[in-house]
Predicted model as a PDB file, atoms N, CA, C, CB and O in Angstrom, pLDDT in the B-factor column:
MODEL        1                                                                  
ATOM      1  N   MET A   1      63.836  54.371  22.690  1.00 47.00           N  
ATOM      2  CA  MET A   1      62.313  55.577  23.507  1.00 47.00           C  
ATOM      3  C   MET A   1      61.848  56.339  22.349  1.00 47.00           C  
ATOM      4  CB  MET A   1      62.876  57.098  24.948  1.00 47.00           C  
ATOM      5  O   MET A   1      62.377  57.328  21.840  1.00 47.00           O  
ATOM      6  N   HIS A   2      60.658  55.659  21.974  1.00 59.00           N  
ATOM      7  CA  HIS A   2      59.713  56.949  21.259  1.00 59.00           C  
ATOM      8  C   HIS A   2      59.492  57.833  21.368  1.00 59.00           C  
ATOM      9  CB  HIS A   2      58.847  57.053  21.115  1.00 59.00           C  
ATOM     10  O   HIS A   2      59.064  57.802  22.522  1.00 59.00           O  
ATOM     11  N   LYS A   3      59.402  58.891  21.033  1.00 74.00           N  
ATOM     12  CA  LYS A   3      58.936  60.211  21.202  1.00 74.00           C  
ATOM     13  C   LYS A   3      57.113  60.167  20.535  1.00 74.00           C  
ATOM     14  CB  LYS A   3      60.165  61.346  20.242  1.00 74.00           C  
ATOM     15  O   LYS A   3      56.581  59.498  19.649  1.00 74.00           O  
ATOM     16  N   LYS A   4      56.602  61.220  21.472  1.00 86.00           N  
ATOM     17  CA  LYS A   4      55.171  61.431  20.834  1.00 86.00           C  
ATOM     18  C   LYS A   4      55.304  62.340  19.703  1.00 86.00           C  
ATOM     19  CB  LYS A   4      54.088  62.051  21.857  1.00 86.00           C  
ATOM     20  O   LYS A   4      56.131  63.246  19.811  1.00 86.00           O  
ATOM     21  N   PHE A   5      54.571  62.234  18.562  1.00 91.00           N  
ATOM     22  CA  PHE A   5      54.353  63.374  17.837  1.00 91.00           C  
ATOM     23  C   PHE A   5      53.051  63.369  17.536  1.00 91.00           C  
ATOM     24  CB  PHE A   5      55.136  63.513  16.722  1.00 91.00           C  
ATOM     25  O   PHE A   5      52.598  62.321  17.074  1.00 91.00           O  
ATOM     26  N   THR A   6      52.058  64.640  17.742  1.00 92.00           N  
ATOM     27  CA  THR A   6      50.885  64.337  17.798  1.00 92.00           C  
ATOM     28  C   THR A   6      50.229  65.322  16.376  1.00 92.00           C  
ATOM     29  CB  THR A   6      50.354  64.625  19.389  1.00 92.00           C  
ATOM     30  O   THR A   6      49.122  65.134  15.872  1.00 92.00           O  
ATOM     31  N   GLU A   7      50.954  66.079  16.058  1.00 96.00           N  
ATOM     32  CA  GLU A   7      50.664  66.431  14.479  1.00 96.00           C  
ATOM     33  C   GLU A   7      50.537  65.702  13.670  1.00 96.00           C  
ATOM     34  CB  GLU A   7      51.404  67.045  13.870  1.00 96.00           C  
ATOM     35  O   GLU A   7      51.422  64.878  13.443  1.00 96.00           O  
ATOM     36  N   ALA A   8      49.300  65.752  12.895  1.00 96.00           N  
ATOM     37  CA  ALA A   8      48.980  64.897  11.746  1.00 96.00           C  
ATOM     38  C   ALA A   8      50.221  64.837  10.765  1.00 96.00           C  
ATOM     39  CB  ALA A   8      47.680  65.456  10.994  1.00 96.00           C  
ATOM     40  O   ALA A   8      50.719  63.724  10.597  1.00 96.00           O  
ATOM     41  N   ILE A   9      50.648  65.676  10.249  1.00 97.00           N  
ATOM     42  CA  ILE A   9      51.539  66.438   9.150  1.00 97.00           C  
ATOM     43  C   ILE A   9      52.950  65.279   9.371  1.00 97.00           C  
ATOM     44  CB  ILE A   9      51.926  68.515   9.636  1.00 97.00           C  
ATOM     45  O   ILE A   9      53.594  64.778   8.449  1.00 97.00           O  
ATOM     46  N   LEU A  10      53.121  65.108  10.520  1.00 97.00           N  
ATOM     47  CA  LEU A  10      53.993  64.412  10.837  1.00 97.00           C  
ATOM     48  C   LEU A  10      54.063  62.840  10.649  1.00 97.00           C  
ATOM     49  CB  LEU A  10      54.083  64.758  11.889  1.00 97.00           C  
ATOM     50  O   LEU A  10      55.043  62.130  10.427  1.00 97.00           O  
ATOM     51  N   HIS A  11      52.951  62.568  10.779  1.00 97.00           N  
ATOM     52  CA  HIS A  11      52.152  60.811  10.293  1.00 97.00           C  
ATOM     53  C   HIS A  11      52.278  60.521   8.908  1.00 97.00           C  
ATOM     54  CB  HIS A  11      50.295  60.650  10.501  1.00 97.00           C  
ATOM     55  O   HIS A  11      52.675  59.470   8.404  1.00 97.00           O  
ATOM     56  N   ARG A  12      51.828  61.758   8.239  1.00 97.00           N  
ATOM     57  CA  ARG A  12      51.739  61.458   6.239  1.00 97.00           C  
ATOM     58  C   ARG A  12      53.219  60.963   6.006  1.00 97.00           C  
ATOM     59  CB  ARG A  12      51.426  63.292   4.946  1.00 97.00           C  
ATOM     60  O   ARG A  12      54.272  61.220   6.588  1.00 97.00           O  
ATOM     61  N   PRO A  13      52.863  60.057   4.805  1.00 98.00           N  
ATOM     62  CA  PRO A  13      53.996  59.797   4.215  1.00 98.00           C  
ATOM     63  C   PRO A  13      54.829  60.927   3.442  1.00 98.00           C  
ATOM     64  CB  PRO A  13      53.685  58.815   3.426  1.00 98.00           C  
ATOM     65  O   PRO A  13      54.408  61.708   2.589  1.00 98.00           O  
ATOM     66  N   ILE A  14      56.032  60.816   3.927  1.00 98.00           N  
ATOM     67  CA  ILE A  14      56.869  61.687   2.920  1.00 98.00           C  
ATOM     68  C   ILE A  14      56.509  61.822   1.548  1.00 98.00           C  
ATOM     69  CB  ILE A  14      58.157  61.228   2.842  1.00 98.00           C  
ATOM     70  O   ILE A  14      56.413  62.984   1.152  1.00 98.00           O  
ATOM     71  N   HIS A  15      56.325  61.064   0.866  1.00 97.00           N  
ATOM     72  CA  HIS A  15      55.967  61.146  -0.757  1.00 97.00           C  
ATOM     73  C   HIS A  15      54.804  62.047  -1.145  1.00 97.00           C  
ATOM     74  CB  HIS A  15      55.558  59.686  -1.338  1.00 97.00           C  
ATOM     75  O   HIS A  15      54.498  62.289  -2.313  1.00 97.00           O  
ATOM     76  N   GLU A  16      54.178  62.528  -0.067  1.00 97.00           N  
ATOM     77  CA  GLU A  16      52.633  63.164  -0.043  1.00 97.00           C  
ATOM     78  C   GLU A  16      53.280  64.802   0.073  1.00 97.00           C  
ATOM     79  CB  GLU A  16      51.385  62.526   1.623  1.00 97.00           C  
ATOM     80  O   GLU A  16      52.893  65.790  -0.551  1.00 97.00           O  
ATOM     81  N   LEU A  17      54.324  64.717   1.029  1.00 98.00           N  
ATOM     82  CA  LEU A  17      54.638  66.083   1.344  1.00 98.00           C  
ATOM     83  C   LEU A  17      55.617  66.811   0.425  1.00 98.00           C  
ATOM     84  CB  LEU A  17      55.153  66.118   2.665  1.00 98.00           C  
ATOM     85  O   LEU A  17      56.325  66.135  -0.321  1.00 98.00           O  
ATOM     86  N   ASP A  18      55.698  68.037   0.428  1.00 96.00           N  
ATOM     87  CA  ASP A  18      56.409  69.118  -0.571  1.00 96.00           C  
ATOM     88  C   ASP A  18      57.869  69.256   0.027  1.00 96.00           C  
ATOM     89  CB  ASP A  18      55.566  70.756  -0.599  1.00 96.00           C  
ATOM     90  O   ASP A  18      58.342  70.137   0.745  1.00 96.00           O  
ATOM     91  N   PHE A  19      58.438  68.097  -0.500  1.00 98.00           N  
ATOM     92  CA  PHE A  19      60.042  68.198  -0.488  1.00 98.00           C  
ATOM     93  C   PHE A  19      60.262  67.713  -1.969  1.00 98.00           C  
ATOM     94  CB  PHE A  19      60.918  67.133   0.786  1.00 98.00           C  
ATOM     95  O   PHE A  19      59.382  67.320  -2.734  1.00 98.00           O  
ATOM     96  N   SER A  20      61.722  67.827  -2.242  1.00 97.00           N  
ATOM     97  CA  SER A  20      62.482  67.647  -3.264  1.00 97.00           C  
ATOM     98  C   SER A  20      62.586  66.120  -3.361  1.00 97.00           C  
ATOM     99  CB  SER A  20      63.757  68.390  -3.128  1.00 97.00           C  
ATOM    100  O   SER A  20      62.531  65.339  -2.411  1.00 97.00           O  
ATOM    101  N   ALA A  21      62.747  65.810  -4.678  1.00 97.00           N  
ATOM    102  CA  ALA A  21      63.008  64.592  -5.336  1.00 97.00           C  
ATOM    103  C   ALA A  21      64.232  63.911  -4.373  1.00 97.00           C  
ATOM    104  CB  ALA A  21      63.438  64.884  -6.995  1.00 97.00           C  
ATOM    105  O   ALA A  21      64.081  62.917  -3.664  1.00 97.00           O  
ATOM    106  N   GLU A  22      65.012  64.400  -4.470  1.00 96.00           N  
ATOM    107  CA  GLU A  22      66.547  63.863  -3.620  1.00 96.00           C  
ATOM    108  C   GLU A  22      65.793  63.774  -2.224  1.00 96.00           C  
ATOM    109  CB  GLU A  22      68.220  65.228  -3.576  1.00 96.00           C  
ATOM    110  O   GLU A  22      65.867  62.553  -2.084  1.00 96.00           O  
ATOM    111  N   PHE A  23      65.102  64.231  -1.067  1.00 97.00           N  
ATOM    112  CA  PHE A  23      64.782  64.215  -0.314  1.00 97.00           C  
ATOM    113  C   PHE A  23      64.014  62.653   0.201  1.00 97.00           C  
ATOM    114  CB  PHE A  23      64.335  65.291  -0.450  1.00 97.00           C  
ATOM    115  O   PHE A  23      64.198  61.798   1.067  1.00 97.00           O  
ATOM    116  N   LYS A  24      62.874  62.976  -1.162  1.00 97.00           N  
ATOM    117  CA  LYS A  24      62.288  61.695  -0.995  1.00 97.00           C  
ATOM    118  C   LYS A  24      62.956  60.284  -1.215  1.00 97.00           C  
ATOM    119  CB  LYS A  24      61.293  61.740  -1.763  1.00 97.00           C  
ATOM    120  O   LYS A  24      62.579  59.249  -0.666  1.00 97.00           O  
ATOM    121  N   ALA A  25      64.134  60.413  -2.208  1.00 96.00           N  
ATOM    122  CA  ALA A  25      64.605  59.191  -2.635  1.00 96.00           C  
ATOM    123  C   ALA A  25      65.730  58.911  -1.674  1.00 96.00           C  
ATOM    124  CB  ALA A  25      65.019  59.191  -4.122  1.00 96.00           C  
ATOM    125  O   ALA A  25      66.289  57.820  -1.788  1.00 96.00           O  
ATOM    126  N   ILE A  26      66.213  59.894  -0.577  1.00 95.00           N  
ATOM    127  CA  ILE A  26      67.392  59.515   0.421  1.00 95.00           C  
ATOM    128  C   ILE A  26      66.570  58.839   1.550  1.00 95.00           C  
ATOM    129  CB  ILE A  26      68.364  60.919   1.023  1.00 95.00           C  
ATOM    130  O   ILE A  26      66.909  57.794   2.106  1.00 95.00           O  
ATOM    131  N   THR A  27      65.446  59.554   1.828  1.00 95.00           N  
ATOM    132  CA  THR A  27      64.694  58.788   3.330  1.00 95.00           C  
ATOM    133  C   THR A  27      63.980  57.625   2.457  1.00 95.00           C  
ATOM    134  CB  THR A  27      63.244  59.988   4.463  1.00 95.00           C  
ATOM    135  O   THR A  27      63.831  56.610   3.138  1.00 95.00           O  
ATOM    136  N   LYS A  28      63.619  57.532   1.459  1.00 95.00           N  
ATOM    137  CA  LYS A  28      63.212  56.046   0.743  1.00 95.00           C  
ATOM    138  C   LYS A  28      64.319  54.752   1.139  1.00 95.00           C  
ATOM    139  CB  LYS A  28      63.264  56.270  -1.145  1.00 95.00           C  
ATOM    140  O   LYS A  28      64.238  53.615   1.603  1.00 95.00           O  
ATOM    141  N   GLU A  29      65.357  55.652   0.663  1.00 94.00           N  
ATOM    142  CA  GLU A  29      66.273  54.680   0.680  1.00 94.00           C  
ATOM    143  C   GLU A  29      66.771  54.055   2.221  1.00 94.00           C  
ATOM    144  CB  GLU A  29      67.391  55.282  -0.092  1.00 94.00           C  
ATOM    145  O   GLU A  29      67.281  52.937   2.148  1.00 94.00           O  
ATOM    146  N   TRP A  30      66.704  54.475   3.187  1.00 93.00           N  
ATOM    147  CA  TRP A  30      66.769  54.699   4.520  1.00 93.00           C  
ATOM    148  C   TRP A  30      65.540  53.845   5.378  1.00 93.00           C  
ATOM    149  CB  TRP A  30      66.694  56.275   4.684  1.00 93.00           C  
ATOM    150  O   TRP A  30      65.745  53.449   6.526  1.00 93.00           O  
ATOM    151  N   GLY A  31      64.284  53.625   4.685  1.00 95.00           N  
ATOM    152  CA  GLY A  31      63.362  53.381   5.415  1.00 95.00           C  
ATOM    153  C   GLY A  31      62.430  54.266   6.159  1.00 95.00           C  
ATOM    154  O   GLY A  31      61.493  53.949   6.892  1.00 95.00           O  
ATOM    155  N   LEU A  32      62.828  55.316   5.857  1.00 95.00           N  
ATOM    156  CA  LEU A  32      62.361  56.545   6.946  1.00 95.00           C  
ATOM    157  C   LEU A  32      60.653  57.173   5.789  1.00 95.00           C  
ATOM    158  CB  LEU A  32      64.247  58.302   7.137  1.00 95.00           C  
ATOM    159  O   LEU A  32      60.543  57.738   4.701  1.00 95.00           O  
ATOM    160  N   LYS A  33      59.886  56.773   6.589  1.00 97.00           N  
ATOM    161  CA  LYS A  33      58.581  56.881   5.620  1.00 97.00           C  
ATOM    162  C   LYS A  33      57.990  58.039   6.162  1.00 97.00           C  
ATOM    163  CB  LYS A  33      57.471  55.570   5.620  1.00 97.00           C  
ATOM    164  O   LYS A  33      57.419  58.686   5.284  1.00 97.00           O  
ATOM    165  N   THR A  34      57.908  58.595   7.413  1.00 97.00           N  
ATOM    166  CA  THR A  34      57.131  59.705   7.589  1.00 97.00           C  
ATOM    167  C   THR A  34      58.283  60.754   8.624  1.00 97.00           C  
ATOM    168  CB  THR A  34      55.505  59.182   8.349  1.00 97.00           C  
ATOM    169  O   THR A  34      59.216  60.375   9.333  1.00 97.00           O  
ATOM    170  N   LEU A  35      57.887  61.853   8.420  1.00 97.00           N  
ATOM    171  CA  LEU A  35      58.682  63.010   9.718  1.00 97.00           C  
ATOM    172  C   LEU A  35      58.891  62.468  10.863  1.00 97.00           C  
ATOM    173  CB  LEU A  35      57.838  64.332  10.228  1.00 97.00           C  
ATOM    174  O   LEU A  35      59.881  62.863  11.479  1.00 97.00           O  
ATOM    175  N   ALA A  36      58.124  61.531  11.408  1.00 96.00           N  
ATOM    176  CA  ALA A  36      58.020  61.309  12.408  1.00 96.00           C  
ATOM    177  C   ALA A  36      59.085  60.188  12.823  1.00 96.00           C  
ATOM    178  CB  ALA A  36      56.786  61.142  12.545  1.00 96.00           C  
ATOM    179  O   ALA A  36      59.823  60.426  13.780  1.00 96.00           O  
ATOM    180  N   GLU A  37      59.169  59.220  12.275  1.00 95.00           N  
ATOM    181  CA  GLU A  37      60.099  58.473  12.069  1.00 95.00           C  
ATOM    182  C   GLU A  37      61.654  59.061  11.942  1.00 95.00           C  
ATOM    183  CB  GLU A  37      59.662  57.849  11.026  1.00 95.00           C  
ATOM    184  O   GLU A  37      62.646  58.682  12.565  1.00 95.00           O  
ATOM    185  N   ILE A  38      61.504  60.509  10.548  1.00 95.00           N  
ATOM    186  CA  ILE A  38      62.895  61.184  11.064  1.00 95.00           C  
ATOM    187  C   ILE A  38      63.393  61.736  12.417  1.00 95.00           C  
ATOM    188  CB  ILE A  38      63.049  62.217  10.374  1.00 95.00           C  
ATOM    189  O   ILE A  38      64.488  61.695  12.977  1.00 95.00           O  
ATOM    190  N   LEU A  39      62.052  62.329  12.782  1.00 94.00           N  
ATOM    191  CA  LEU A  39      62.652  62.843  14.043  1.00 94.00           C  
ATOM    192  C   LEU A  39      62.640  62.007  15.364  1.00 94.00           C  
ATOM    193  CB  LEU A  39      61.989  64.057  14.335  1.00 94.00           C  
ATOM    194  O   LEU A  39      62.518  62.514  16.479  1.00 94.00           O  
ATOM    195  N   GLU A  40      62.785  60.618  15.106  1.00 92.00           N  
ATOM    196  CA  GLU A  40      63.090  59.548  16.339  1.00 92.00           C  
ATOM    197  C   GLU A  40      64.642  59.842  15.937  1.00 92.00           C  
ATOM    198  CB  GLU A  40      62.385  57.596  16.238  1.00 92.00           C  
ATOM    199  O   GLU A  40      65.357  58.880  16.216  1.00 92.00           O  
ATOM    200  N   HIS A  41      65.212  60.747  15.452  1.00 90.00           N  
ATOM    201  CA  HIS A  41      66.875  60.732  15.372  1.00 90.00           C  
ATOM    202  C   HIS A  41      67.232  61.977  15.898  1.00 90.00           C  
ATOM    203  CB  HIS A  41      67.572  60.576  13.832  1.00 90.00           C  
ATOM    204  O   HIS A  41      66.594  62.973  15.557  1.00 90.00           O  
ATOM    205  N   LYS A  42      68.024  62.044  16.563  1.00 87.00           N  
ATOM    206  CA  LYS A  42      69.330  63.345  16.272  1.00 87.00           C  
ATOM    207  C   LYS A  42      69.370  64.056  15.186  1.00 87.00           C  
ATOM    208  CB  LYS A  42      70.754  62.879  16.183  1.00 87.00           C  
ATOM    209  O   LYS A  42      69.217  63.272  14.248  1.00 87.00           O  
ATOM    210  N   PRO A  43      69.531  65.444  14.692  1.00 85.00           N  
ATOM    211  CA  PRO A  43      70.042  65.408  13.795  1.00 85.00           C  
ATOM    212  C   PRO A  43      71.779  65.105  13.062  1.00 85.00           C  
ATOM    213  CB  PRO A  43      69.536  66.242  13.735  1.00 85.00           C  
ATOM    214  O   PRO A  43      72.150  64.897  11.906  1.00 85.00           O  
ATOM    215  N   LYS A  44      72.422  65.197  14.207  1.00 86.00           N  
ATOM    216  CA  LYS A  44      73.883  64.436  13.696  1.00 86.00           C  
ATOM    217  C   LYS A  44      73.911  63.176  13.594  1.00 86.00           C  
ATOM    218  CB  LYS A  44      75.029  64.608  14.521  1.00 86.00           C  
ATOM    219  O   LYS A  44      74.990  62.704  13.234  1.00 86.00           O  
ATOM    220  N   ASN A  45      73.025  62.431  13.806  1.00 89.00           N  
ATOM    221  CA  ASN A  45      72.975  61.076  13.472  1.00 89.00           C  
ATOM    222  C   ASN A  45      72.396  60.813  12.141  1.00 89.00           C  
ATOM    223  CB  ASN A  45      72.259  60.376  14.451  1.00 89.00           C  
ATOM    224  O   ASN A  45      72.622  59.937  11.305  1.00 89.00           O  
ATOM    225  N   LEU A  46      71.371  62.083  12.189  1.00 89.00           N  
ATOM    226  CA  LEU A  46      70.660  61.664  10.174  1.00 89.00           C  
ATOM    227  C   LEU A  46      72.011  62.132   9.433  1.00 89.00           C  
ATOM    228  CB  LEU A  46      68.796  63.064   9.294  1.00 89.00           C  
ATOM    229  O   LEU A  46      72.130  61.744   8.271  1.00 89.00           O  
ATOM    230  N   THR A  47      73.039  62.920   9.974  1.00 88.00           N  
ATOM    231  CA  THR A  47      73.813  63.519   8.999  1.00 88.00           C  
ATOM    232  C   THR A  47      75.099  62.314   8.662  1.00 88.00           C  
ATOM    233  CB  THR A  47      74.360  65.090   9.619  1.00 88.00           C  
ATOM    234  O   THR A  47      76.020  62.470   7.859  1.00 88.00           O  
ATOM    235  N   LYS A  48      74.898  61.356   9.348  1.00 90.00           N  
ATOM    236  CA  LYS A  48      75.995  60.147   9.462  1.00 90.00           C  
ATOM    237  C   LYS A  48      75.506  59.141   8.052  1.00 90.00           C  
ATOM    238  CB  LYS A  48      75.823  59.135  11.275  1.00 90.00           C  
ATOM    239  O   LYS A  48      76.228  58.350   7.445  1.00 90.00           O  
ATOM    240  N   LEU A  49      74.392  59.392   7.845  1.00 90.00           N  
ATOM    241  CA  LEU A  49      73.628  58.271   6.962  1.00 90.00           C  
ATOM    242  C   LEU A  49      74.231  58.571   5.484  1.00 90.00           C  
ATOM    243  CB  LEU A  49      71.749  58.440   7.000  1.00 90.00           C  
ATOM    244  O   LEU A  49      74.023  59.728   5.121  1.00 90.00           O  
ATOM    245  N   PRO A  50      74.921  57.773   4.580  1.00 92.00           N  
ATOM    246  CA  PRO A  50      75.284  58.149   3.405  1.00 92.00           C  
ATOM    247  C   PRO A  50      73.872  59.037   2.733  1.00 92.00           C  
ATOM    248  CB  PRO A  50      75.794  56.774   2.602  1.00 92.00           C  
ATOM    249  O   PRO A  50      72.747  58.544   2.807  1.00 92.00           O  
ATOM    250  N   GLY A  51      74.130  60.421   2.071  1.00 92.00           N  
ATOM    251  CA  GLY A  51      73.222  60.928   1.254  1.00 92.00           C  
ATOM    252  C   GLY A  51      72.104  62.041   2.068  1.00 92.00           C  
ATOM    253  O   GLY A  51      71.402  63.012   1.785  1.00 92.00           O  
ATOM    254  N   PHE A  52      72.437  61.240   3.190  1.00 92.00           N  
ATOM    255  CA  PHE A  52      71.377  62.733   4.090  1.00 92.00           C  
ATOM    256  C   PHE A  52      72.803  63.734   4.601  1.00 92.00           C  
ATOM    257  CB  PHE A  52      70.085  61.976   6.185  1.00 92.00           C  
ATOM    258  O   PHE A  52      73.423  63.676   5.663  1.00 92.00           O  
ATOM    259  N   ASP A  53      73.005  64.568   3.494  1.00 92.00           N  
ATOM    260  CA  ASP A  53      74.254  65.871   3.658  1.00 92.00           C  
ATOM    261  C   ASP A  53      73.439  66.630   4.131  1.00 92.00           C  
ATOM    262  CB  ASP A  53      75.119  66.623   2.324  1.00 92.00           C  
ATOM    263  O   ASP A  53      72.252  66.419   4.381  1.00 92.00           O  
ATOM    264  N   ALA A  54      74.201  67.775   4.306  1.00 91.00           N  
ATOM    265  CA  ALA A  54      73.527  69.029   5.093  1.00 91.00           C  
ATOM    266  C   ALA A  54      72.449  69.788   4.040  1.00 91.00           C  
ATOM    267  CB  ALA A  54      74.844  70.239   5.620  1.00 91.00           C  
ATOM    268  O   ALA A  54      71.517  70.440   4.509  1.00 91.00           O  
ATOM    269  N   ARG A  55      72.611  69.678   2.807  1.00 94.00           N  
ATOM    270  CA  ARG A  55      71.530  70.321   2.170  1.00 94.00           C  
ATOM    271  C   ARG A  55      70.055  69.792   2.182  1.00 94.00           C  
ATOM    272  CB  ARG A  55      71.905  70.417   0.914  1.00 94.00           C  
ATOM    273  O   ARG A  55      69.047  70.399   1.819  1.00 94.00           O  
ATOM    274  N   ILE A  56      70.199  68.036   2.876  1.00 95.00           N  
ATOM    275  CA  ILE A  56      68.751  67.668   2.997  1.00 95.00           C  
ATOM    276  C   ILE A  56      68.273  67.633   4.278  1.00 95.00           C  
ATOM    277  CB  ILE A  56      68.460  66.430   2.448  1.00 95.00           C  
ATOM    278  O   ILE A  56      67.080  67.416   4.490  1.00 95.00           O  
ATOM    279  N   LEU A  57      69.480  67.921   5.626  1.00 93.00           N  
ATOM    280  CA  LEU A  57      69.221  68.226   6.630  1.00 93.00           C  
ATOM    281  C   LEU A  57      68.419  70.151   6.904  1.00 93.00           C  
ATOM    282  CB  LEU A  57      70.584  67.787   7.201  1.00 93.00           C  
ATOM    283  O   LEU A  57      67.775  70.804   7.726  1.00 93.00           O  
ATOM    284  N   TYR A  58      68.921  70.241   5.862  1.00 94.00           N  
ATOM    285  CA  TYR A  58      68.470  71.672   5.702  1.00 94.00           C  
ATOM    286  C   TYR A  58      67.397  71.822   5.171  1.00 94.00           C  
ATOM    287  CB  TYR A  58      69.222  72.442   5.042  1.00 94.00           C  
ATOM    288  O   TYR A  58      66.980  72.957   5.399  1.00 94.00           O  
ATOM    289  N   GLU A  59      66.421  70.969   4.290  1.00 96.00           N  
ATOM    290  CA  GLU A  59      65.167  71.174   3.448  1.00 96.00           C  
ATOM    291  C   GLU A  59      64.570  70.563   4.751  1.00 96.00           C  
ATOM    292  CB  GLU A  59      64.922  70.376   1.748  1.00 96.00           C  
ATOM    293  O   GLU A  59      63.451  71.008   5.003  1.00 96.00           O  
ATOM    294  N   LEU A  60      65.180  69.403   5.875  1.00 96.00           N  
ATOM    295  CA  LEU A  60      64.058  69.440   6.854  1.00 96.00           C  
ATOM    296  C   LEU A  60      63.691  70.592   7.354  1.00 96.00           C  
ATOM    297  CB  LEU A  60      64.266  68.721   7.885  1.00 96.00           C  
ATOM    298  O   LEU A  60      62.542  71.035   7.353  1.00 96.00           O  
ATOM    299  N   VAL A  61      64.939  71.258   7.923  1.00 95.00           N  
ATOM    300  CA  VAL A  61      64.695  72.187   8.843  1.00 95.00           C  
ATOM    301  C   VAL A  61      63.776  73.441   8.564  1.00 95.00           C  
ATOM    302  CB  VAL A  61      65.876  72.568   9.198  1.00 95.00           C  
ATOM    303  O   VAL A  61      63.171  74.228   9.292  1.00 95.00           O  
ATOM    304  N   ALA A  62      63.944  73.278   7.074  1.00 97.00           N  
ATOM    305  CA  ALA A  62      63.001  74.430   6.502  1.00 97.00           C  
ATOM    306  C   ALA A  62      61.786  73.889   6.748  1.00 97.00           C  
ATOM    307  CB  ALA A  62      63.138  74.837   4.931  1.00 97.00           C  
ATOM    308  O   ALA A  62      61.044  74.610   7.415  1.00 97.00           O  
ATOM    309  N   PHE A  63      61.489  73.168   6.517  1.00 98.00           N  
ATOM    310  CA  PHE A  63      60.156  72.769   6.252  1.00 98.00           C  
ATOM    311  C   PHE A  63      59.367  72.391   7.587  1.00 98.00           C  
ATOM    312  CB  PHE A  63      60.193  71.588   5.268  1.00 98.00           C  
ATOM    313  O   PHE A  63      58.143  72.264   7.558  1.00 98.00           O  
ATOM    314  N   LEU A  64      60.074  72.223   8.713  1.00 97.00           N  
ATOM    315  CA  LEU A  64      59.653  71.921   9.952  1.00 97.00           C  
ATOM    316  C   LEU A  64      59.634  73.399  10.433  1.00 97.00           C  
ATOM    317  CB  LEU A  64      60.578  70.846  10.762  1.00 97.00           C  
ATOM    318  O   LEU A  64      58.615  73.555  11.105  1.00 97.00           O  
ATOM    319  N   GLU A  65      60.356  74.540  10.353  1.00 97.00           N  
ATOM    320  CA  GLU A  65      60.118  75.702  10.618  1.00 97.00           C  
ATOM    321  C   GLU A  65      58.644  76.454   9.940  1.00 97.00           C  
ATOM    322  CB  GLU A  65      61.354  76.276  10.241  1.00 97.00           C  
ATOM    323  O   GLU A  65      57.828  77.158  10.535  1.00 97.00           O  
ATOM    324  N   GLN A  66      58.649  76.050   8.589  1.00 97.00           N  
ATOM    325  CA  GLN A  66      57.743  76.487   7.789  1.00 97.00           C  
ATOM    326  C   GLN A  66      56.104  76.193   8.370  1.00 97.00           C  
ATOM    327  CB  GLN A  66      58.103  75.825   6.449  1.00 97.00           C  
ATOM    328  O   GLN A  66      55.092  76.872   8.191  1.00 97.00           O  
ATOM    329  N   GLU A  67      56.286  74.952   9.101  1.00 97.00           N  
ATOM    330  CA  GLU A  67      54.750  74.259   9.918  1.00 97.00           C  
ATOM    331  C   GLU A  67      54.996  74.705  11.106  1.00 97.00           C  
ATOM    332  CB  GLU A  67      54.437  72.442  10.040  1.00 97.00           C  
ATOM    333  O   GLU A  67      54.150  74.304  11.906  1.00 97.00           O  
ATOM    334  N   LYS A  68      56.187  75.692  11.794  1.00 97.00           N  
ATOM    335  CA  LYS A  68      55.887  75.995  12.913  1.00 97.00           C  
ATOM    336  C   LYS A  68      56.192  74.899  14.033  1.00 97.00           C  
ATOM    337  CB  LYS A  68      54.639  76.365  12.805  1.00 97.00           C  
ATOM    338  O   LYS A  68      55.665  74.998  15.142  1.00 97.00           O  
ATOM    339  N   LEU A  69      57.238  73.632  13.648  1.00 96.00           N  
ATOM    340  CA  LEU A  69      57.549  72.634  14.245  1.00 96.00           C  
ATOM    341  C   LEU A  69      59.083  72.517  14.542  1.00 96.00           C  
ATOM    342  CB  LEU A  69      57.029  71.651  13.553  1.00 96.00           C  
ATOM    343  O   LEU A  69      59.503  71.473  15.042  1.00 96.00           O  
ATOM    344  N   GLY A  70      59.767  73.348  14.310  1.00 93.00           N  
ATOM    345  CA  GLY A  70      61.201  73.388  14.515  1.00 93.00           C  
ATOM    346  C   GLY A  70      61.788  73.025  15.646  1.00 93.00           C  
ATOM    347  O   GLY A  70      62.965  72.683  15.766  1.00 93.00           O  
ATOM    348  N   PHE A  71      60.804  73.109  16.664  1.00 92.00           N  
ATOM    349  CA  PHE A  71      60.932  72.805  18.054  1.00 92.00           C  
ATOM    350  C   PHE A  71      61.388  71.377  18.047  1.00 92.00           C  
ATOM    351  CB  PHE A  71      59.598  73.035  18.874  1.00 92.00           C  
ATOM    352  O   PHE A  71      62.184  70.917  18.866  1.00 92.00           O  
ATOM    353  N   TYR A  72      60.946  70.842  17.268  1.00 91.00           N  
ATOM    354  CA  TYR A  72      61.305  68.994  17.596  1.00 91.00           C  
ATOM    355  C   TYR A  72      62.858  68.986  16.889  1.00 91.00           C  
ATOM    356  CB  TYR A  72      59.906  67.505  16.494  1.00 91.00           C  
ATOM    357  O   TYR A  72      63.154  67.868  16.469  1.00 91.00           O  
ATOM    358  N   LEU A  73      63.606  69.733  16.741  1.00 85.00           N  
ATOM    359  CA  LEU A  73      64.902  69.469  16.491  1.00 85.00           C  
ATOM    360  C   LEU A  73      65.764  69.832  17.489  1.00 85.00           C  
ATOM    361  CB  LEU A  73      65.273  70.002  15.405  1.00 85.00           C  
ATOM    362  O   LEU A  73      66.977  69.795  17.281  1.00 85.00           O  
ATOM    363  N   ASN A  74      65.256  70.221  18.682  1.00 75.00           N  
ATOM    364  CA  ASN A  74      66.046  70.467  19.854  1.00 75.00           C  
ATOM    365  C   ASN A  74      66.645  69.036  20.528  1.00 75.00           C  
ATOM    366  CB  ASN A  74      65.098  71.282  20.899  1.00 75.00           C  
ATOM    367  O   ASN A  74      67.343  69.076  21.541  1.00 75.00           O  
TER     368      ASN A  74                                                      
ENDMDL                                                                          
END                                                                             
């Protein structure tokens, strides 16, 4: 089941956003092109992906909080 994300920033390519090179590499490795694609997964499932460790998850949380979109992680 796909969630509906209406915020434009969630549909922009990750490589265009202000994330670390490591975050961009990990998401590219797993074929995750946008934040909307990432948010389709529960955080606990994301951390099961090799390389998607606590640091990467924290970076995602910090970005979403900065954009006032942290509620999507609930």
